[in-house]
TIRO-2110 file (N, C-alpha, C; in Angstrom, 1 decimal):
// TIRO-2110
245.0, -93.5, -191.3, N, 1, A
245.9, -93.7, -190.2, CA, 1, A
246.6, -92.4, -190.0, C, 1, A
247.0, -92.2, -188.7, N, 2, A
247.7, -90.9, -188.4, CA, 2, A
249.0, -90.8, -189.1, C, 2, A
249.7, -89.8, -188.9, N, 3, A
250.9, -89.5, -189.6, CA, 3, A
252.1, -90.3, -189.0, C, 3, A
252.4, -91.4, -189.7, N, 4, A
253.6, -92.2, -189.3, CA, 4, A
254.8, -91.7, -190.2, C, 4, A
255.9, -91.5, -189.5, N, 5, A
257.1, -91.1, -190.2, CA, 5, A
258.3, -91.9, -189.7, C, 5, A
259.4, -91.8, -190.4, N, 6, A
260.6, -92.5, -190.0, CA, 6, A
261.8, -91.5, -190.0, C, 6, A
262.6, -91.5, -189.0, N, 7, A
263.8, -90.7, -189.1, CA, 7, A
265.0, -91.6, -188.7, C, 7, A
266.2, -91.3, -189.3, N, 8, A
267.3, -92.1, -189.0, CA, 8, A
267.7, -92.1, -187.5, C, 8, A
268.1, -93.2, -187.0, N, 9, A
268.6, -93.3, -185.6, CA, 9, A
269.8, -92.4, -185.5, C, 9, A
269.9, -91.7, -184.4, N, 10, A
271.0, -90.9, -184.0, CA, 10, A
271.5, -91.3, -182.6, C, 10, A
272.7, -90.9, -182.3, N, 11, A
273.3, -91.2, -181.1, CA, 11, A
272.5, -90.8, -179.9, C, 11, A
271.8, -89.7, -179.9, N, 12, A
270.9, -89.3, -178.8, CA, 12, A
269.7, -90.2, -178.6, C, 12, A
269.4, -91.1, -179.5, N, 13, A
268.3, -92.1, -179.4, CA, 13, A
268.7, -93.3, -178.6, C, 13, A
270.0, -93.5, -178.4, N, 14, A
270.5, -94.7, -177.7, CA, 14, A
269.9, -95.0, -176.4, C, 14, A
269.7, -93.9, -175.5, N, 15, A
269.1, -94.2, -174.2, CA, 15, A
267.6, -94.7, -174.4, C, 15, A
266.9, -94.1, -175.3, N, 16, A
265.5, -94.5, -175.6, CA, 16, A
265.5, -95.9, -176.1, C, 16, A
266.4, -96.2, -177.0, N, 17, A
266.4, -97.6, -177.6, CA, 17, A
266.8, -98.6, -176.5, C, 17, A
267.7, -98.2, -175.6, N, 18, A
268.0, -99.1, -174.4, CA, 18, A
266.8, -99.3, -173.6, C, 18, A
266.0, -98.3, -173.3, N, 19, A
264.8, -98.4, -172.5, CA, 19, A
263.8, -99.4, -173.2, C, 19, A
263.6, -99.2, -174.5, N, 20, A
262.7, -100.1, -175.2, CA, 20, A
263.2, -101.5, -175.2, C, 20, A
264.5, -101.7, -175.4, N, 21, A
265.0, -103.1, -175.4, CA, 21, A
264.9, -103.8, -174.0, C, 21, A
264.7, -103.0, -173.0, N, 22, A
264.6, -103.5, -171.7, CA, 22, A
263.1, -103.5, -171.2, C, 22, A
262.2, -103.2, -172.1, N, 23, A
260.8, -103.3, -171.8, CA, 23, A
260.4, -104.8, -172.0, C, 23, A
259.9, -105.4, -170.9, N, 24, A
259.6, -106.8, -171.0, CA, 24, A
258.8, -107.3, -172.2, C, 24, A
257.9, -106.4, -172.7, N, 25, A
257.1, -106.8, -173.9, CA, 25, A
257.9, -106.8, -175.2, C, 25, A
258.9, -106.0, -175.2, N, 26, A
259.9, -106.0, -176.3, CA, 26, A
260.9, -107.2, -176.2, C, 26, A
261.4, -107.3, -175.0, N, 27, A
262.5, -108.2, -174.7, CA, 27, A
262.0, -109.7, -174.9, C, 27, A
260.7, -109.9, -174.7, N, 28, A
260.2, -111.2, -174.9, CA, 28, A
260.5, -111.8, -176.4, C, 28, A
260.5, -110.8, -177.3, N, 29, A
260.6, -111.2, -178.7, CA, 29, A
261.8, -110.6, -179.5, C, 29, A
262.4, -109.6, -179.0, N, 30, A
263.4, -108.9, -179.7, CA, 30, A
264.6, -108.7, -178.8, C, 30, A
265.8, -109.2, -179.3, N, 31, A
267.0, -109.0, -178.5, CA, 31, A
268.1, -108.3, -179.3, C, 31, A
269.1, -108.0, -178.6, N, 32, A
270.2, -107.2, -179.2, CA, 32, A
271.2, -108.1, -180.0, C, 32, A
271.4, -107.7, -181.3, N, 33, A
272.3, -108.4, -182.1, CA, 33, A
271.9, -109.8, -182.6, C, 33, A
272.7, -110.4, -183.3, N, 34, A
272.4, -111.8, -183.8, CA, 34, A
272.2, -112.8, -182.7, C, 34, A
272.8, -112.5, -181.5, N, 35, A
272.7, -113.4, -180.4, CA, 35, A
271.4, -113.2, -179.6, C, 35, A
270.6, -112.2, -180.0, N, 36, A
269.3, -111.9, -179.3, CA, 36, A
269.5, -111.7, -177.8, C, 36, A
270.4, -110.8, -177.4, N, 37, A
270.6, -110.6, -176.0, CA, 37, A
269.4, -109.9, -175.4, C, 37, A
268.8, -110.5, -174.4, N, 38, A
267.6, -109.8, -173.8, CA, 38, A
268.1, -108.9, -172.7, C, 38, A
267.4, -107.8, -172.5, N, 39, A
267.7, -106.9, -171.4, CA, 39, A
269.1, -106.4, -171.4, C, 39, A
269.6, -105.9, -172.5, N, 40, A
271.0, -105.5, -172.6, CA, 40, A
271.3, -104.3, -171.8, C, 40, A
272.6, -104.1, -171.4, N, 41, A
273.1, -103.0, -170.7, CA, 41, A
273.2, -101.8, -171.7, C, 41, A
273.2, -100.6, -171.2, N, 42, A
273.4, -99.4, -172.1, CA, 42, A
274.7, -99.5, -172.9, C, 42, A
275.8, -100.0, -172.3, N, 43, A
277.0, -100.1, -173.1, CA, 43, A
276.9, -101.1, -174.2, C, 43, A
276.1, -102.2, -174.0, N, 44, A
275.9, -103.1, -175.1, CA, 44, A
275.1, -102.5, -176.2, C, 44, A
274.1, -101.7, -175.9, N, 45, A
273.3, -101.1, -176.9, CA, 45, A
274.1, -100.1, -177.7, C, 45, A
275.0, -99.3, -177.0, N, 46, A
275.9, -98.4, -177.7, CA, 46, A
276.8, -99.1, -178.6, C, 46, A
277.4, -100.2, -178.1, N, 47, A
278.3, -100.9, -179.0, CA, 47, A
277.7, -101.5, -180.2, C, 47, A
276.4, -101.9, -180.1, N, 48, A
275.7, -102.5, -181.2, CA, 48, A
275.2, -101.4, -182.2, C, 48, A
274.7, -100.3, -181.7, N, 49, A
274.0, -99.3, -182.6, CA, 49, A
274.9, -98.1, -183.0, C, 49, A
275.8, -97.7, -182.2, N, 50, A
276.6, -96.5, -182.6, CA, 50, A
277.4, -96.8, -183.9, C, 50, A
277.9, -98.0, -184.2, N, 51, A
278.6, -98.2, -185.5, CA, 51, A
277.6, -98.0, -186.7, C, 51, A
276.3, -98.4, -186.5, N, 52, A
275.3, -98.2, -187.5, CA, 52, A
275.0, -96.7, -187.7, C, 52, A
274.9, -96.0, -186.6, N, 53, A
274.7, -94.5, -186.7, CA, 53, A
275.8, -93.9, -187.4, C, 53, A
277.0, -94.3, -187.2, N, 54, A
278.2, -93.7, -187.9, CA, 54, A
278.3, -94.2, -189.3, C, 54, A
277.5, -95.1, -189.8, N, 55, A
277.6, -95.7, -191.1, CA, 55, A
278.7, -96.7, -191.3, C, 55, A
279.2, -97.3, -190.2, N, 56, A
280.2, -98.3, -190.2, CA, 56, A
279.7, -99.7, -190.4, C, 56, A
278.4, -99.9, -190.3, N, 57, A
277.8, -101.2, -190.4, CA, 57, A
276.7, -101.1, -191.5, C, 57, A
276.4, -102.1, -192.2, N, 58, A
275.4, -102.0, -193.3, CA, 58, A
274.0, -102.3, -193.0, C, 58, A
273.6, -101.8, -191.8, N, 59, A
272.2, -101.9, -191.3, CA, 59, A
271.7, -100.4, -191.2, C, 59, A
270.6, -100.2, -191.8, N, 60, A
270.0, -98.8, -191.8, CA, 60, A
268.9, -98.8, -190.7, C, 60, A
269.0, -97.9, -189.7, N, 61, A
268.2, -97.9, -188.5, CA, 61, A
267.3, -96.7, -188.4, C, 61, A
266.1, -96.8, -188.0, N, 62, A
265.1, -95.7, -188.0, CA, 62, A
264.3, -95.8, -186.7, C, 62, A
264.0, -94.6, -186.2, N, 63, A
263.0, -94.4, -185.2, CA, 63, A
261.6, -94.2, -185.9, C, 63, A
260.6, -94.9, -185.4, N, 64, A
259.3, -94.7, -186.0, CA, 64, A
258.5, -93.7, -185.1, C, 64, A
257.9, -92.7, -185.8, N, 65, A
257.1, -91.7, -185.1, CA, 65, A
255.7, -91.6, -185.5, C, 65, A
254.8, -91.3, -184.6, N, 66, A
253.4, -91.1, -184.9, CA, 66, A
253.1, -89.7, -184.5, C, 66, A
252.7, -88.9, -185.4, N, 67, A
252.5, -87.5, -185.1, CA, 67, A
253.6, -86.8, -184.4, C, 67, A
254.9, -87.2, -184.7, N, 68, A
256.1, -86.7, -184.1, CA, 68, A
256.5, -87.3, -182.8, C, 68, A
255.8, -88.3, -182.3, N, 69, A
256.1, -89.0, -181.1, CA, 69, A
256.8, -90.3, -181.4, C, 69, A
258.0, -90.5, -180.9, N, 70, A
258.7, -91.8, -181.1, CA, 70, A
257.9, -92.9, -180.4, C, 70, A
257.7, -94.0, -181.2, N, 71, A
257.0, -95.1, -180.6, CA, 71, A
257.6, -96.5, -180.9, C, 71, A
258.6, -96.5, -181.7, N, 72, A
259.3, -97.8, -182.0, CA, 72, A
260.5, -97.7, -182.9, C, 72, A
261.0, -98.8, -183.3, N, 73, A
262.2, -98.9, -184.1, CA, 73, A
262.0, -99.9, -185.2, C, 73, A
262.7, -99.6, -186.4, N, 74, A
262.7, -100.5, -187.5, CA, 74, A
264.1, -100.4, -188.2, C, 74, A
264.5, -101.5, -188.7, N, 75, A
265.8, -101.5, -189.5, CA, 75, A
265.7, -102.3, -190.7, C, 75, A
266.6, -102.1, -191.7, N, 76, A
266.6, -102.9, -192.9, CA, 76, A
268.1, -103.1, -193.3, C, 76, A
268.4, -104.1, -194.0, N, 77, A
269.7, -104.5, -194.4, CA, 77, A
269.6, -105.5, -195.6, C, 77, A
270.6, -105.3, -196.5, N, 78, A
270.7, -106.3, -197.6, CA, 78, A
271.1, -107.6, -197.0, C, 78, A
270.4, -108.7, -197.3, N, 79, A
270.7, -110.0, -196.7, CA, 79, A
272.2, -110.4, -197.0, C, 79, A
272.7, -110.0, -198.2, N, 80, A
274.0, -110.4, -198.6, CA, 80, A
275.1, -109.7, -197.7, C, 80, A
274.7, -108.7, -197.0, N, 81, A
275.7, -108.0, -196.0, CA, 81, A
275.9, -108.9, -194.8, C, 81, A
275.0, -109.9, -194.6, N, 82, A
275.1, -110.8, -193.5, CA, 82, A
275.0, -112.2, -194.1, C, 82, A
275.9, -112.7, -194.9, N, 83, A
275.8, -113.9, -195.7, CA, 83, A
275.5, -115.2, -194.9, C, 83, A
276.2, -115.3, -193.7, N, 84, A
276.0, -116.5, -192.9, CA, 84, A
274.5, -116.6, -192.5, C, 84, A
274.0, -115.5, -192.0, N, 85, A
272.6, -115.5, -191.6, CA, 85, A
271.6, -115.7, -192.8, C, 85, A
271.9, -115.1, -194.0, N, 86, A
271.1, -115.3, -195.2, CA, 86, A
271.1, -116.7, -195.6, C, 86, A
272.2, -117.4, -195.5, N, 87, A
272.3, -118.8, -195.9, CA, 87, A
271.5, -119.7, -194.9, C, 87, A
271.6, -119.4, -193.6, N, 88, A
270.9, -120.2, -192.6, CA, 88, A
269.4, -120.1, -192.8, C, 88, A
268.9, -118.9, -193.2, N, 89, A
267.4, -118.8, -193.4, CA, 89, A
267.0, -119.0, -194.8, C, 89, A
268.0, -119.3, -195.7, N, 90, A
267.8, -119.6, -197.1, CA, 90, A
267.1, -118.4, -197.8, C, 90, A
267.7, -117.2, -197.5, N, 91, A
267.2, -116.0, -198.1, CA, 91, A
268.2, -115.6, -199.2, C, 91, A
267.7, -115.1, -200.3, N, 92, A
268.5, -114.6, -201.4, CA, 92, A
269.4, -113.4, -200.9, C, 92, A
270.6, -113.3, -201.3, N, 93, A
271.5, -112.3, -200.9, CA, 93, A
271.0, -110.9, -201.3, C, 93, A
270.2, -110.8, -202.4, N, 94, A
269.7, -109.5, -202.8, CA, 94, A
268.4, -109.1, -202.1, C, 94, A
267.8, -110.0, -201.3, N, 95, A
266.6, -109.6, -200.6, CA, 95, A
267.1, -108.7, -199.5, C, 95, A
266.1, -107.9, -198.9, N, 96, A
266.3, -107.0, -197.8, CA, 96, A
265.6, -107.5, -196.6, C, 96, A
266.3, -107.6, -195.5, N, 97, A
265.7, -108.0, -194.2, CA, 97, A
265.2, -106.8, -193.5, C, 97, A
264.2, -107.1, -192.7, N, 98, A
263.5, -106.1, -191.8, CA, 98, A
263.4, -106.6, -190.4, C, 98, A
263.6, -105.8, -189.5, N, 99, A
263.3, -106.0, -188.1, CA, 99, A
262.6, -104.8, -187.5, C, 99, A
261.6, -105.1, -186.7, N, 100, A
260.7, -104.0, -186.3, CA, 100, A
260.2, -104.3, -184.9, C, 100, A
260.0, -103.3, -184.1, N, 101, A
259.2, -103.5, -182.8, CA, 101, A
258.6, -102.1, -182.4, C, 101, A
257.5, -102.2, -181.6, N, 102, A
256.9, -101.1, -181.0, CA, 102, A
257.4, -101.0, -179.6, C, 102, A
258.1, -99.9, -179.2, N, 103, A
258.7, -99.8, -177.9, CA, 103, A
257.8, -99.3, -176.8, C, 103, A
256.8, -98.5, -177.2, N, 104, A
255.9, -97.9, -176.2, CA, 104, A
254.6, -98.7, -176.1, C, 104, A
254.4, -99.1, -174.9, N, 105, A
253.2, -100.0, -174.6, CA, 105, A
251.9, -99.4, -175.1, C, 105, A
251.7, -98.1, -174.9, N, 106, A
250.4, -97.5, -175.3, CA, 106, A
250.2, -97.4, -176.8, C, 106, A
251.2, -97.8, -177.6, N, 107, A
251.0, -97.7, -179.0, CA, 107, A
250.8, -99.1, -179.6, C, 107, A
250.7, -100.1, -178.8, N, 108, A
250.4, -101.5, -179.2, CA, 108, A
248.9, -101.7, -179.4, C, 108, A
248.5, -102.7, -180.2, N, 109, A
247.1, -103.1, -180.4, CA, 109, A
246.3, -102.0, -181.0, C, 109, A
247.0, -101.2, -181.9, N, 110, A
246.3, -100.1, -182.6, CA, 110, A
246.4, -100.2, -184.1, C, 110, A
247.1, -101.3, -184.5, N, 111, A
247.3, -101.5, -186.0, CA, 111, A
248.5, -100.7, -186.5, C, 111, A
249.3, -100.0, -185.6, N, 112, A
250.4, -99.2, -186.0, CA, 112, A
251.6, -100.0, -186.5, C, 112, A
251.8, -101.2, -186.0, N, 113, A
252.9, -102.0, -186.5, CA, 113, A
252.7, -102.4, -188.0, C, 113, A
251.5, -102.8, -188.3, N, 114, A
251.2, -103.2, -189.7, CA, 114, A
251.3, -102.0, -190.6, C, 114, A
250.7, -100.9, -190.1, N, 115, A
250.7, -99.6, -190.9, CA, 115, A
252.1, -99.1, -191.1, C, 115, A
252.9, -99.1, -190.1, N, 116, A
254.3, -98.7, -190.2, CA, 116, A
255.1, -99.6, -191.1, C, 116, A
254.9, -100.9, -191.0, N, 117, A
255.6, -101.8, -191.8, CA, 117, A
255.3, -101.6, -193.3, C, 117, A
254.0, -101.4, -193.6, N, 118, A
253.6, -101.2, -195.0, CA, 118, A
254.3, -99.9, -195.6, C, 118, A
254.2, -98.9, -194.8, N, 119, A
254.8, -97.6, -195.2, CA, 119, A
256.3, -97.7, -195.3, C, 119, A
257.0, -98.4, -194.4, N, 120, A
258.4, -98.5, -194.4, CA, 120, A
258.8, -99.3, -195.7, C, 120, A
258.1, -100.4, -196.0, N, 121, A
258.4, -101.1, -197.2, CA, 121, A
258.2, -100.2, -198.4, C, 121, A
257.2, -99.5, -198.5, N, 122, A
256.9, -98.7, -199.7, CA, 122, A
258.0, -97.6, -199.8, C, 122, A
258.3, -96.9, -198.8, N, 123, A
259.2, -95.8, -198.9, CA, 123, A
260.7, -96.2, -198.9, C, 123, A
261.0, -97.0, -197.9, N, 124, A
262.5, -97.3, -197.7, CA, 124, A
263.0, -98.5, -198.4, C, 124, A
262.3, -99.7, -198.2, N, 125, A
262.8, -100.9, -198.7, CA, 125, A
262.6, -101.0, -200.2, C, 125, A
261.4, -100.9, -200.7, N, 126, A
261.1, -101.0, -202.1, CA, 126, A
261.4, -99.7, -202.8, C, 126, A
261.1, -98.6, -202.1, N, 127, A
261.3, -97.3, -202.7, CA, 127, A
262.8, -96.9, -202.8, C, 127, A
263.3, -96.4, -201.7, N, 128, A
264.7, -95.8, -201.6, CA, 128, A
265.7, -96.9, -201.9, C, 128, A
265.6, -98.1, -201.4, N, 129, A
266.6, -99.1, -201.5, CA, 129, A
266.5, -99.9, -202.8, C, 129, A
265.3, -99.9, -203.5, N, 130, A
265.1, -100.5, -204.7, CA, 130, A
265.0, -102.1, -204.6, C, 130, A
264.7, -102.6, -203.4, N, 131, A
264.6, -104.0, -203.2, CA, 131, A
263.5, -104.6, -204.1, C, 131, A
263.6, -105.9, -204.4, N, 132, A
262.6, -106.6, -205.1, CA, 132, A
261.9, -107.6, -204.1, C, 132, A
262.6, -108.0, -203.1, N, 133, A
262.1, -108.9, -202.1, CA, 133, A
262.4, -108.5, -200.7, C, 133, A
261.5, -108.6, -199.8, N, 134, A
261.7, -108.2, -198.4, CA, 134, A
261.5, -109.5, -197.5, C, 134, A
262.3, -109.7, -196.5, N, 135, A
262.3, -110.8, -195.6, CA, 135, A
262.1, -110.3, -194.2, C, 135, A
261.2, -111.0, -193.5, N, 136, A
261.1, -110.7, -192.0, CA, 136, A
260.9, -112.1, -191.3, C, 136, A
261.5, -112.2, -190.2, N, 137, A
261.6, -113.5, -189.6, CA, 137, A
261.4, -113.5, -188.1, C, 137, A
260.1, -113.4, -187.6, N, 138, A
259.8, -113.4, -186.2, CA, 138, A
260.0, -114.8, -185.6, C, 138, A
260.0, -114.9, -184.3, N, 139, A
259.9, -116.1, -183.6, CA, 139, A
258.5, -116.7, -183.9, C, 139, A
258.4, -118.0, -184.3, N, 140, A
257.2, -118.6, -184.7, CA, 140, A
256.1, -118.6, -183.6, C, 140, A
256.5, -118.4, -182.3, N, 141, A
255.5, -118.3, -181.2, CA, 141, A
255.0, -116.9, -181.1, C, 141, A
255.5, -115.9, -181.8, N, 142, A
255.1, -114.5, -181.7, CA, 142, A
253.9, -114.3, -182.6, C, 142, A
252.7, -114.8, -182.2, N, 143, A
251.5, -114.8, -183.0, CA, 143, A
251.1, -113.4, -183.4, C, 143, A
251.3, -112.4, -182.5, N, 144, A
250.9, -111.0, -182.8, CA, 144, A
251.7, -110.5, -184.0, C, 144, A
253.1, -110.8, -184.0, N, 145, A
253.9, -110.3, -185.1, CA, 145, A
253.6, -111.0, -186.4, C, 145, A
253.4, -112.3, -186.3, N, 146, A
253.1, -113.1, -187.5, CA, 146, A
251.8, -112.5, -188.2, C, 146, A
250.8, -112.3, -187.4, N, 147, A
249.5, -111.7, -187.9, CA, 147, A
249.7, -110.4, -188.5, C, 147, A
250.5, -109.5, -187.9, N, 148, A
250.8, -108.2, -188.4, CA, 148, A
251.5, -108.3, -189.7, C, 148, A
252.5, -109.1, -189.8, N, 149, A
253.3, -109.2, -191.0, CA, 149, A
252.4, -109.8, -192.2, C, 149, A
251.5, -110.8, -191.8, N, 150, A
250.6, -111.3, -192.8, CA, 150, A
249.7, -110.2, -193.4, C, 150, A
249.2, -109.3, -192.5, N, 151, A
248.3, -108.2, -192.9, CA, 151, A
249.1, -107.2, -193.8, C, 151, A
250.4, -107.1, -193.6, N, 152, A
251.2, -106.3, -194.4, CA, 152, A
251.6, -106.9, -195.8, C, 152, A
251.2, -108.2, -195.9, N, 153, A
251.4, -108.9, -197.2, CA, 153, A
252.5, -110.0, -197.2, C, 153, A
253.1, -110.2, -196.1, N, 154, A
254.2, -111.2, -196.1, CA, 154, A
253.5, -112.6, -196.0, C, 154, A
254.2, -113.6, -196.6, N, 155, A
253.7, -115.0, -196.6, CA, 155, A
254.9, -115.9, -196.0, C, 155, A
254.5, -116.9, -195.3, N, 156, A
255.4, -117.9, -194.7, CA, 156, A
256.2, -118.7, -195.8, C, 156, A
257.5, -118.7, -195.7, N, 157, A
258.3, -119.5, -196.6, CA, 157, A
258.7, -120.8, -195.9, C, 157, A
259.3, -120.7, -194.7, N, 158, A
259.8, -121.8, -194.0, CA, 158, A
260.1, -121.4, -192.5, C, 158, A
260.2, -122.4, -191.7, N, 159, A
260.6, -122.2, -190.3, CA, 159, A
262.0, -122.9, -190.2, C, 159, A
263.0, -122.1, -189.6, N, 160, A
264.3, -122.6, -189.6, CA, 160, A
264.9, -122.4, -188.2, C, 160, A
265.9, -123.3, -187.8, N, 161, A
266.6, -123.1, -186.6, CA, 161, A
267.8, -122.2, -186.9, C, 161, A
268.0, -121.2, -186.1, N, 162, A
269.1, -120.3, -186.3, CA, 162, A
270.1, -120.5, -185.1, C, 162, A
271.2, -121.2, -185.3, N, 163, A
272.1, -121.6, -184.2, CA, 163, A
272.6, -120.4, -183.4, C, 163, A
273.0, -119.3, -184.1, N, 164, A
273.6, -118.2, -183.3, CA, 164, A
272.6, -117.5, -182.4, C, 164, A
271.3, -117.6, -182.7, N, 165, A
270.2, -117.1, -181.9, CA, 165, A
269.7, -118.1, -180.9, C, 165, A
270.0, -119.4, -181.2, N, 166, A
269.5, -120.5, -180.4, CA, 166, A
268.0, -120.6, -180.3, C, 166, A
267.4, -120.3, -181.5, N, 167, A
265.9, -120.3, -181.6, CA, 167, A
265.5, -120.5, -183.0, C, 167, A
264.2, -120.8, -183.2, N, 168, A
263.6, -120.9, -184.5, CA, 168, A
263.2, -119.5, -185.0, C, 168, A
263.1, -119.4, -186.3, N, 169, A
262.6, -118.2, -187.0, CA, 169, A
261.6, -118.6, -188.0, C, 169, A
260.5, -117.9, -188.1, N, 170, A
259.4, -118.1, -189.0, CA, 170, A
259.6, -117.1, -190.2, C, 170, A
260.3, -117.6, -191.2, N, 171, A
260.8, -116.8, -192.3, CA, 171, A
259.6, -116.5, -193.2, C, 171, A
259.4, -115.2, -193.4, N, 172, A
258.3, -114.7, -194.3, CA, 172, A
258.9, -113.8, -195.3, C, 172, A
258.2, -113.8, -196.5, N, 173, A
258.7, -113.0, -197.6, CA, 173, A
257.6, -112.2, -198.3, C, 173, A
258.0, -111.1, -198.9, N, 174, A
257.1, -110.2, -199.6, CA, 174, A
257.9, -109.8, -200.9, C, 174, A
257.3, -110.1, -202.0, N, 175, A
258.0, -109.6, -203.3, CA, 175, A
257.2, -108.4, -203.8, C, 175, A
258.0, -107.4, -204.4, N, 176, A
257.4, -106.2, -204.9, CA, 176, A
256.7, -106.6, -206.2, C, 176, A
255.5, -106.1, -206.4, N, 177, A
254.8, -106.3, -207.6, CA, 177, A
255.5, -105.9, -208.9, C, 177, A
END
């Protein structure tokens, strides 16, 4: 696979993140915040992500790059930092949650999501953060994401209704060997 890297999200990335979150192919499955706001305004993206950039929120955000070109977004967080959510999806508070999307249409359907997720798990979640378990929870109707996460090693635990999101999540887990 080509050279996939990750760099921390910075304030200058917010306009790009805003554009990606307003891409219909992203917005179909990925929304802003716990409420999953689709097609957010720039001000909403700033309000959600700038506190993370400044280290004021316990979510670690990254831009994914392929050969130096930004193509998507990934974040991780200790489930215990969001205990209400962790309890709703029945995830252990020591597990680390992951959210990921490819923002650039021309980078889809190339296996990059699975490759990036594997690498992110190895380097950031299990490596740098020292997690023992990772959780990812797509919409159960997002077959493309579910297949990608299965290829990365995740297995289905349960499907749960998440009231704050007003939708179901297909909770998947991967334990470090």
